[in-house]
C-alpha positions as CSV (number, residue, x, y, z in Angstrom):
1,M,22.5,-63.0,-114.8
2,T,22.9,-61.8,-111.3
3,K,24.6,-63.9,-108.6
4,D,21.2,-64.9,-107.1
5,E,19.9,-66.0,-110.5
6,V,23.1,-68.1,-111.1
7,V,22.9,-69.8,-107.7
8,K,19.2,-70.4,-108.0
9,N,19.2,-71.7,-111.5
10,V,22.6,-73.4,-111.9
11,G,24.0,-74.1,-108.5
12,T,21.1,-76.1,-107.0
13,I,21.9,-79.7,-108.1
14,A,22.8,-80.8,-104.6
15,K,19.4,-79.7,-103.3
16,S,17.4,-81.5,-105.8
17,G,18.8,-85.1,-105.5
18,S,20.1,-84.8,-109.0
19,L,23.7,-85.1,-107.8
20,E,23.0,-88.7,-106.6
21,F,21.4,-89.5,-110.0
22,I,24.5,-88.2,-111.8
23,T,26.9,-90.0,-109.5
24,N,25.0,-93.3,-109.9
25,L,24.4,-93.0,-113.7
26,S,25.6,-96.2,-115.3
27,E,27.8,-96.4,-118.3
28,E,24.9,-97.8,-120.3
29,A,22.6,-94.9,-119.3
30,K,25.4,-92.4,-120.1
31,K,25.2,-93.6,-123.7
32,D,21.4,-92.9,-123.8
33,S,20.9,-89.3,-124.4
34,N,17.1,-89.6,-123.7
35,V,17.8,-89.9,-120.0
36,I,19.2,-86.4,-119.7
37,G,16.7,-83.7,-118.8
38,Q,14.2,-86.2,-117.0
39,F,15.5,-85.4,-113.6
40,G,16.4,-81.7,-113.8
41,V,20.0,-82.4,-114.7
42,G,20.1,-81.0,-118.3
43,F,22.8,-78.5,-117.6
44,Y,24.8,-81.0,-115.6
45,S,24.9,-83.4,-118.4
46,V,27.9,-81.3,-119.7
47,F,30.0,-83.2,-117.0
48,M,29.7,-86.3,-119.0
49,V,32.2,-84.7,-121.4
50,A,33.7,-82.0,-119.4
51,D,36.1,-81.7,-116.4
52,E,35.1,-78.2,-115.5
53,V,32.6,-75.6,-116.6
54,R,32.7,-71.9,-115.9
55,I,29.9,-69.5,-116.3
56,R,31.0,-65.8,-116.4
57,T,28.2,-63.3,-116.3
58,K,27.3,-59.8,-115.6
59,S,23.7,-58.7,-115.4
60,Y,22.1,-55.8,-117.5
61,K,20.7,-54.6,-114.1
62,K,22.5,-51.4,-113.0
63,G,24.8,-51.8,-110.0
64,E,24.9,-55.6,-110.1
65,P,28.4,-57.0,-109.8
66,A,29.9,-59.5,-112.3
67,Y,29.9,-63.1,-111.2
68,E,31.8,-66.3,-112.2
69,W,30.5,-69.7,-111.2
70,R,33.0,-72.6,-111.6
71,S,32.3,-76.3,-111.0
72,D,34.0,-79.7,-111.6
73,G,30.6,-81.5,-111.4
74,T,30.9,-82.8,-107.9
75,G,28.2,-80.6,-106.5
76,K,30.5,-78.1,-105.1
77,Y,31.3,-74.9,-106.9
78,S,33.3,-71.7,-106.4
79,A,32.6,-68.2,-107.5
80,S,34.3,-64.8,-108.1
81,D,33.6,-61.6,-109.8
82,E,35.8,-61.1,-112.9
83,K,33.8,-60.0,-115.9
84,E,33.7,-56.4,-116.9
85,R,31.1,-56.4,-119.8
86,R,27.4,-57.5,-119.5
87,G,26.4,-60.8,-120.9
88,T,27.1,-64.4,-120.2
89,E,29.9,-66.8,-121.3
90,I,29.8,-70.6,-120.7
91,I,33.3,-72.1,-120.9
92,V,33.5,-75.9,-121.1
93,H,36.8,-77.6,-120.4
94,L,36.5,-80.9,-122.2
95,K,37.8,-84.2,-120.9
96,E,40.9,-85.3,-122.9
97,E,39.1,-88.3,-124.4
98,E,36.2,-86.0,-125.6
99,K,38.3,-83.4,-127.4
100,E,37.9,-85.3,-130.7
101,Y,34.4,-83.7,-130.9
102,T,35.9,-80.3,-131.4
103,D,37.4,-81.3,-134.7
104,K,35.0,-80.3,-137.5
105,Q,36.3,-83.1,-139.8
106,G,33.8,-85.9,-140.2
107,F,30.9,-84.4,-138.3
108,P,27.9,-82.7,-139.8
109,P,27.6,-78.9,-138.9
110,S,24.9,-79.5,-136.4
111,Q,27.1,-81.8,-134.3
112,N,30.1,-79.5,-134.1
113,I,31.0,-77.7,-130.9
114,Q,31.1,-74.0,-131.9
115,T,31.5,-70.6,-130.3
116,L,28.2,-68.8,-130.3
């Protein structure tokens, strides 16, 4: 993705009113996975289990610089240009209490967090 594509498609939560929705999401609603995606917050649902998310990307378009988008879910984000090869990586830094879900023991394969 290009920088413009990342900002337009990922970094727009504060413009959409979705930030307020996430901030006010009750504990009961957090347990209900059906609520995610109804208000354009699908990607931001990752912050229910993550402290930080990084998207490192470099477009296939010739001459486009690499771009890294980093956020802690507060509606603010930072960016830099660190990636050399084209493609996109999404790096999720799980909250300590959610790290049990990275253990493959006791979970069906479809529920494991895996590297793509």
